Backbone as a chain_set.jsonl record, in Angstrom:
{"seq": "XXXXXXXXXXXXXXXXXXXXXXXXXXXXXXXXXXXXXXXXXXXXXXXXXXXXXXXXXXXXXXXXXXXXXXXXXXXXXXXXXXXXXXXXXXX", "coords": {"N": [[-9.282, 42.313, -43.156], [-9.431, 39.15, -40.712], [-10.797, 37.641, -38.017], [-10.066, 35.685, -35.401], [-10.939, 33.459, -32.736], [-8.433, 32.172, -30.048], [-8.874, 29.341, -28.172], [-7.649, 28.0, -24.849], [-6.398, 25.24, -23.568], [-4.069, 25.05, -20.629], [-0.962, 24.066, -19.243], [-0.886, 23.992, -16.04], [1.738, 25.396, -14.302], [2.35, 26.672, -16.84], [1.286, 29.049, -17.294], [1.79, 31.754, -17.601], [3.782, 31.52, -19.122], [3.192, 30.886, -21.495], [1.354, 32.584, -22.486], [2.635, 34.813, -22.682], [4.879, 34.0, -24.65], [2.41, 33.663, -26.94], [1.602, 36.289, -27.156], [3.829, 37.287, -28.295], [3.778, 36.387, -31.082], [3.149, 36.717, -34.359], [0.243, 38.168, -35.39], [-1.571, 37.693, -33.311], [-3.149, 39.377, -30.96], [-4.422, 39.959, -28.996], [-4.055, 38.304, -25.33], [-5.98, 36.695, -23.235], [-5.723, 35.951, -19.356], [-7.967, 33.445, -18.454], [-10.863, 32.315, -16.25], [-12.739, 29.302, -15.699], [-13.754, 26.428, -18.032], [-11.458, 26.688, -19.486], [-7.834, 28.173, -19.967], [-6.451, 30.023, -21.155], [-7.13, 32.89, -23.135], [-7.261, 33.951, -27.021], [-7.181, 36.558, -29.201], [-6.74, 36.884, -32.674], [-6.046, 38.222, -35.158], [-5.865, 38.343, -38.988], [-4.534, 38.736, -42.293], [-5.548, 36.772, -43.831], [-7.382, 33.975, -44.241], [-5.631, 31.578, -44.433], [-3.129, 32.435, -43.069], [-4.479, 32.437, -40.47], [-4.752, 30.112, -40.377], [-1.79, 28.89, -40.837], [-0.864, 29.715, -38.319], [-2.084, 29.101, -36.376], [-1.51, 25.81, -36.574], [1.317, 26.017, -36.78], [2.405, 27.371, -35.425], [0.967, 27.821, -32.559], [0.337, 25.439, -31.413], [2.755, 24.636, -31.354], [3.575, 25.432, -29.05], [5.404, 25.254, -26.05], [3.698, 23.568, -23.553], [0.902, 24.244, -23.844], [-2.06, 22.214, -23.637], [-4.319, 21.837, -25.267], [-6.209, 23.028, -27.686], [-8.793, 25.102, -29.227], [-9.884, 26.774, -32.011], [-11.824, 29.316, -33.006], [-13.577, 30.521, -35.755], [-14.503, 34.135, -36.594], [-17.331, 35.42, -37.925], [-18.266, 37.993, -38.152], [-17.176, 40.776, -36.705], [-18.797, 42.304, -33.638], [-18.704, 45.336, -32.043], [-18.326, 47.784, -29.64], [-16.087, 49.54, -29.174], [-15.115, 50.076, -31.782], [-17.28, 51.364, -32.98], [-17.134, 54.129, -31.571], [-14.879, 54.883, -32.03], [-15.019, 55.358, -34.86], [-17.339, 57.071, -35.037], [-15.543, 59.345, -33.426], [-14.149, 60.331, -35.23], [-15.706, 61.235, -36.937], [-17.25, 59.702, -38.836]], "CA": [[-8.979, 41.417, -41.904], [-10.059, 37.99, -40.947], [-10.696, 37.631, -36.676], [-10.052, 33.942, -35.146], [-10.538, 33.4, -31.22], [-8.108, 30.656, -29.867], [-9.198, 29.181, -26.693], [-6.438, 27.062, -24.63], [-5.582, 24.545, -22.047], [-2.711, 25.099, -20.406], [-0.092, 22.905, -17.829], [-1.27, 25.167, -14.835], [2.586, 26.138, -14.099], [3.025, 27.08, -17.497], [0.075, 29.993, -18.402], [2.154, 32.943, -17.765], [4.795, 31.615, -19.973], [2.613, 30.479, -22.738], [0.787, 33.76, -22.414], [3.747, 35.582, -23.341], [5.131, 33.561, -26.155], [1.583, 34.056, -27.881], [1.472, 37.705, -27.561], [4.874, 37.571, -29.075], [3.631, 36.312, -32.288], [2.445, 38.233, -35.492], [-1.342, 38.047, -35.593], [-2.249, 37.848, -32.264], [-3.234, 41.045, -30.737], [-4.61, 39.76, -27.099], [-4.323, 37.181, -24.521], [-6.153, 36.464, -21.762], [-6.148, 34.664, -18.646], [-9.646, 33.169, -17.783], [-11.246, 31.401, -15.111], [-13.881, 28.404, -16.429], [-13.171, 25.628, -18.89], [-9.881, 27.227, -20.416], [-6.714, 29.126, -19.281], [-6.269, 31.62, -21.962], [-8.096, 32.809, -24.795], [-6.274, 34.768, -27.51], [-7.616, 37.118, -30.165], [-6.045, 36.805, -33.419], [-6.355, 39.082, -36.717], [-4.876, 38.676, -40.196], [-5.657, 39.414, -43.415], [-6.384, 35.803, -44.693], [-7.588, 32.412, -43.463], [-4.241, 30.699, -44.516], [-2.526, 32.7, -42.357], [-4.87, 32.253, -39.127], [-4.074, 28.382, -40.375], [-0.638, 28.784, -40.751], [-0.351, 30.508, -37.13], [-2.338, 28.098, -35.062], [-0.937, 24.639, -37.053], [2.89, 25.909, -37.178], [2.811, 28.125, -34.128], [0.598, 27.647, -31.246], [0.459, 23.856, -31.396], [3.921, 24.129, -30.846], [4.08, 26.137, -27.684], [5.375, 24.402, -24.964], [2.66, 23.751, -22.133], [-0.105, 24.094, -24.616], [-2.19, 20.962, -23.947], [-5.303, 21.597, -26.115], [-6.505, 24.501, -28.055], [-9.551, 25.406, -30.353], [-9.92, 27.809, -32.839], [-13.18, 29.497, -33.649], [-13.449, 31.556, -36.834], [-15.607, 34.751, -36.189], [-18.291, 35.646, -39.076], [-18.65, 39.566, -38.014], [-17.137, 41.337, -35.341], [-19.326, 43.843, -33.023], [-17.49, 46.28, -31.087], [-18.131, 49.532, -29.147], [-14.892, 50.145, -29.164], [-14.891, 50.492, -33.147], [-18.498, 52.354, -33.163], [-16.771, 55.07, -30.782], [-13.755, 55.168, -33.04], [-15.486, 55.94, -36.196], [-17.81, 58.458, -34.522], [-14.432, 60.371, -32.749], [-13.268, 60.762, -36.56], [-16.585, 62.321, -38.253], [-17.818, 59.277, -39.934]], "C": [[-9.638, 40.184, -41.318], [-9.721, 37.882, -39.207], [-10.91, 36.145, -36.515], [-10.044, 34.182, -33.338], [-10.351, 32.032, -30.923], [-8.279, 30.137, -27.798], [-8.626, 27.672, -26.32], [-6.169, 26.593, -23.249], [-4.164, 24.574, -21.958], [-1.861, 24.33, -19.184], [-0.361, 24.22, -16.932], [0.277, 25.861, -14.573], [3.25, 26.988, -14.981], [2.315, 28.783, -18.328], [0.971, 30.919, -18.681], [3.683, 32.75, -19.0], [4.053, 31.583, -21.519], [1.789, 31.419, -23.189], [1.711, 35.03, -23.365], [4.259, 35.083, -24.459], [3.731, 33.404, -27.013], [1.476, 35.38, -27.86], [2.437, 38.046, -28.383], [4.601, 36.965, -30.843], [2.73, 36.961, -33.036], [1.132, 37.613, -35.589], [-1.831, 37.983, -34.379], [-2.161, 38.975, -31.284], [-4.055, 40.688, -29.286], [-4.521, 38.143, -27.022], [-4.61, 37.312, -23.34], [-6.268, 35.541, -21.076], [-7.382, 34.613, -18.136], [-10.206, 32.612, -16.678], [-12.323, 30.581, -16.154], [-13.013, 27.196, -17.219], [-11.517, 25.791, -19.404], [-9.057, 28.178, -19.716], [-6.49, 30.004, -19.714], [-7.192, 31.417, -23.191], [-7.238, 33.805, -25.455], [-7.197, 35.101, -28.24], [-6.637, 37.022, -31.336], [-6.509, 37.435, -34.936], [-5.123, 39.097, -37.407], [-5.059, 38.772, -41.142], [-6.094, 38.247, -44.004], [-6.758, 34.671, -43.27], [-6.562, 31.506, -43.337], [-3.548, 31.537, -43.497], [-2.879, 32.397, -40.591], [-4.241, 30.873, -39.353], [-2.533, 28.252, -40.052], [-0.249, 29.109, -38.902], [-0.699, 29.384, -36.035], [-1.763, 26.452, -35.394], [0.447, 25.092, -36.628], [3.134, 26.655, -35.697], [2.322, 28.057, -32.739], [0.979, 26.587, -31.079], [1.821, 23.569, -31.036], [4.73, 24.736, -29.626], [4.068, 24.747, -26.507], [4.259, 24.345, -23.589], [1.138, 24.078, -22.615], [-1.008, 22.648, -24.723], [-3.547, 20.564, -24.917], [-6.046, 23.197, -26.521], [-7.833, 24.179, -28.891], [-9.751, 26.53, -30.595], [-11.782, 28.203, -33.341], [-13.248, 31.03, -34.287], [-14.734, 32.785, -36.525], [-15.914, 35.247, -37.718], [-18.196, 37.371, -39.091], [-18.339, 39.751, -36.479], [-18.079, 42.775, -34.871], [-18.83, 44.182, -31.66], [-18.047, 47.68, -30.761], [-17.402, 50.476, -29.588], [-14.746, 50.74, -30.741], [-15.877, 51.853, -33.694], [-17.609, 53.707, -32.488], [-15.632, 55.585, -31.612], [-14.183, 55.879, -34.02], [-16.433, 57.141, -35.716], [-17.14, 59.71, -34.01], [-13.85, 60.88, -33.932], [-14.607, 61.63, -37.492], [-17.403, 61.23, -38.73], [-19.319, 59.154, -39.182]], "O": [[-10.838, 40.3, -41.564], [-8.536, 38.007, -38.897], [-11.663, 35.459, -37.206], [-9.265, 34.951, -32.774], [-11.093, 31.07, -31.122], [-7.876, 30.565, -26.717], [-8.832, 26.613, -26.912], [-5.861, 27.187, -22.215], [-3.307, 24.274, -22.789], [-2.483, 24.107, -18.146], [0.011, 25.345, -17.266], [0.173, 27.087, -14.619], [4.171, 27.755, -14.7], [2.643, 29.381, -19.353], [1.172, 31.136, -19.877], [4.356, 33.645, -19.51], [4.435, 32.24, -22.487], [1.373, 31.245, -24.335], [1.451, 35.776, -24.309], [4.09, 35.803, -25.442], [4.021, 32.861, -28.079], [1.122, 35.732, -28.985], [2.241, 38.944, -29.202], [5.427, 37.275, -31.702], [1.766, 37.614, -32.637], [1.073, 36.426, -35.908], [-2.991, 38.389, -34.45], [-1.079, 39.403, -30.883], [-4.125, 41.658, -28.532], [-4.704, 37.22, -27.815], [-3.923, 37.832, -22.46], [-6.695, 34.452, -21.459], [-7.889, 35.519, -17.473], [-9.222, 32.495, -15.948], [-12.696, 31.083, -17.214], [-11.802, 27.052, -17.049], [-10.678, 24.911, -19.597], [-9.563, 28.955, -18.907], [-6.262, 30.999, -19.026], [-7.695, 30.506, -23.847], [-6.51, 34.512, -24.759], [-8.175, 34.354, -28.28], [-5.477, 37.091, -30.929], [-7.36, 36.898, -35.645], [-3.994, 39.466, -37.084], [-6.261, 39.022, -41.229], [-7.046, 38.402, -44.77], [-6.538, 34.606, -42.06], [-6.471, 30.73, -42.385], [-3.347, 30.658, -42.659], [-2.049, 32.205, -39.702], [-3.319, 30.486, -38.635], [-2.121, 27.579, -39.107], [0.751, 28.579, -38.418], [0.024, 28.909, -35.159], [-1.567, 25.797, -34.37], [0.862, 24.234, -35.85], [4.104, 26.372, -34.992], [3.102, 28.206, -31.797], [2.083, 26.502, -30.541], [2.143, 22.505, -30.505], [5.913, 24.643, -29.298], [3.303, 23.824, -26.229], [4.225, 25.25, -22.755], [0.245, 24.156, -21.771], [-0.808, 21.932, -25.704], [-3.835, 19.419, -25.265], [-6.298, 24.157, -25.793], [-7.981, 23.01, -29.248], [-9.834, 27.393, -29.721], [-12.63, 27.474, -33.855], [-13.096, 32.144, -33.785], [-15.857, 32.368, -36.241], [-15.037, 35.441, -38.56], [-18.045, 37.919, -40.183], [-18.845, 39.254, -35.473], [-18.117, 43.87, -35.432], [-18.638, 43.557, -30.617], [-18.17, 48.566, -31.607], [-17.6, 51.581, -30.092], [-14.26, 51.863, -30.874], [-15.59, 52.832, -34.381], [-17.464, 54.49, -33.426], [-15.553, 56.796, -31.815], [-13.788, 57.039, -34.138], [-16.12, 58.252, -36.144], [-17.669, 60.822, -34.015], [-13.065, 61.822, -33.823], [-14.461, 62.411, -38.432], [-18.48, 61.654, -39.148], [-20.299, 58.766, -39.819]]}, "num_chains": 1, "name": "protein.A"}
């Protein structure tokens, strides 16, 4: 699996609408409303880089209300959640 994080600036009156449209996209596993420089942050997981490219350029960029986005490709994922899950099954 390939993971990417997309940082988005959104029109202020469209944050909830954009977040819901993002969650409905295949490959988007989480969307967070955040404080700071960006309005929304999404976590994307797909089988390959091409699927992320298609999702970002064909779907996310066409959502009304998104004024700017920046996508970060993850090299490695470090997560306590994954470690806890592995230990719970005896690995």
